N, C-alpha and C positions, 0 to 999 in steps of 0.2 A: 431545550434540548442539552446534553451533556457533550454532544459529538456537533459542531455546526461548521459547515462547508466554509470556509473564505471566499467570497465571490470572485469568479474569473482564474482562480487556479487551482489545481491539485493538492489542495491542503485543508485540514479542517483544525478548528480549535476544539481544545476537550477539556470541560472544567469538571476537576475531579480532585478529591483527598486535598481539598485547600491549594491545589496549584492549577495554573493556566498550561495547558500542554500546546503545542503545534504538533500534530501528527499527519505525516507524510508517506505513502511507499513507493516502492520501487523506484528507488532513485536511481540506481544504476551506473555508479561512477565508473568511467572507464570503458563504456560501452562502444565507443569508436575502435577502441583497440580489439575489441573482441569480433566487430562488423568486418575489419581491416583482416582478420585473421581467416573470415568466411569469404574474403576476395571485395568487400564493397569499402571503397576510400570516402571517409568524411572526415572534414576537418572537426575538431575537438570542439565541443560546446562546453565543456569544464567549467570554465569562467562564467558563462551565460547561467549555467545550472546553479553553481554556487550564490551568483547574485539574485538569482530567483528566489532560493530558500531565504537567503538571509534577510530581504524583501519582507516575504511572509512572516519570518520570525519578528520582525519590527511591526508590521501590522497586526499580528495578533498579540503583542505585547507579552509574548509566552516565557513561562518560568524554565520550560525545559522542551527539549525536541525528542520527539518519539519516532524512529524509523519502522515502519511496519513491515521488515522485510527488505531484503535485497538492497541494501546499502551500495554495496559493490557489484560487479558483472561477472567475472571470472567465478566459475563452479569453485575451482581449487583455488591454490594461490593466486594474488592478484598480479595483474599484468604490471608492468613499471609505470605507464600511463596511467593505470587506476591509482595505485600506490601514490603518486605523486598528486594526482587529485583529490584523494583523501588528506593527503598531509596538508594541502592548502585549505581546503572546508576548514578543517578541524582549528587549524591556526586563525581561521577567521569567525569561528563561533565563540559566542561569550557565555552560552548556556552550558549545563549538562545535558547529556544525550543518553536515550536509553534506545539500545539496536535490539527489536525482537527478531531474532536470527531467522533469515529465509533460506531458501534454497541456493543462491547464488552467494551466500556468506560464508562457506563454510572454512575457508582459510583465511578471515578477516582478523580473528581474535588476536593473533601474535603481532599481525601489523598495527592494529588500534593501538596495543600496548606497547608500541615503542613511540607513541604520539604523546606529547604533553597535552592529555585531553580527559576530562571528566567524562567517561564513557562506560554505560555498563551494557553488557552484552546478557541476554536473555535465551532460554532454551528454542526451539524451534516450535513448541507445542503451545508456546505463548505465555503470558504473563497478565497480571492484572494490576492497574493503579486504582485504588479505591473501587469505585464501582462500575469501571470502564474494563474491559478486558482488549487485548492486544493479540491478535495472531498471526503469521504470514498469510498461511492457507496451503502451502504445499502439503501441510500435512494436518491431521486431525488436531483440533485445539483440545487442551487439557479440559477436563470436567470442571476442575475450578475457574476457569476463564470463561465458560458457559453460565457460570452461575453469577455473571456481570449482569448490570440493567445493560449496557450496550458492548457489544463484541465487533471489534475493528479488525477487517481483514484485508491482506492485499493479493498479490501473484496474480491474479485472474486478468489485471488489466483491462477492465469493461470499455469496450466502445460501441457506439452505435451507429447503424448506418442510416443517413437520411435523405431522403429522396425529394425533390421538388415537385411541382405541378407539371414541368414538361420532362420529367424524367431525369435531370440532373442529380448526383448523388455525392455526398460527403461523407467523412468520417469524422465522429466527434467522440471525444473521450467523456465518461458518464461515470456517476456515482450510482449506486444501486443499495437500496435500502428496505429492508422488508422484516418478517418475523422468523426468527430461528424455528425449525420444524425437529421436534425431538427424536423422532424415530430412527431415523438413519443413523443419529449418534447414539442413542440407545443400544441399537443393533451392533455397532462397532466396539464399543467397550463392553457389550455382554452384561449390562445392568441399566434400570430405569434412569434416565434422564430427566430431573425435574427442574426443568430451565426453561425460560422463554423471553430470552432476550429480545433486542432490536439488534440486527445484523448490518454491519456498513460497510459494503464492500467500496474500496477506495479506487479511484482513477491511479492508473501512474504517474507519478512526478514527472520521470523522463519520457520526453516526447517523441523518442526516435526507438522505443522498447517493443511496439506493437501492440496486439491485446486480441481479446475475445470478442469478437463480434456478436453481442447480447441477443440481437434481434434479427439473427439471419438464421434461415433453417440450415440444419446439417451442421452447425458448429458446435462443438464439444466444450465443455467448462474445464478448467485446469484442476481447481481443488476438487481433491475426494469427494467432500462433501456438498458439492453445488452441481446443479441447482437443486437436487433432491431436499437439502436443507434449509432451504429460503422459501417461504411464503408469502404472499402477496407482494413481490417486490417490484418496486417502482424504480424509474429510471430518472436522473436529474443531469441536465448538462452542467457544465463548469461554470456558466453563468448564473446558473439558480434556476433556471427552466425546467418546470416539472413534466414529465414526458409520459407520464402513468406507467402503466403496466409495461414491463420492458420487452415483453414477447409481443404488445401489440403496437409497438412504435412502428 
């Protein structure tokens, strides 16, 4: 498979176009500053996030890092803490970075331009790297992105609610993987869509960012094309456990 999750972490290797990529979604640098604004006080986990990402890059032996949207957390200009976290992150990275712009990345380009970093920022409707497409998921992916063999999206932060035999419950981040349903995209674009890629919905890299409970009744998806645009989707835990059809977990 061209997109292969790394065991036990919300990151995947992507082999395409002669490169090995490490792909993550929803890093949300500076999230603690955003939560503080909302009245929630948490100690910053910036150093831990950075070290976890660097460890993933080392494990993957990646040539490039692809962030599938929401590298930052502030919707507009980044918070001071967010800017400091990003500066430290890019100072530690030794591979080029592609940021597929997410809904939280609107004010990041000028900030990133000030760093001594090899970073490319792509439009929010996504991009292609060889046979793999990337789009954050807050808006509809472009038609040429859908023509890839596999399309990777974030934004959704999928989580599952697991219940044990005595009624105890726990929340776990999860991957979703299924086949694209072309009809919603054809309706959106006003033209036929001749594409049938696999779609991989990434869990959030940031473990403080919440998520969509995909197996709980009454929960709505965030992406405008989900769940209608995804057929036969299965859920997988970070450790690789295959849960089966996500609605039946």
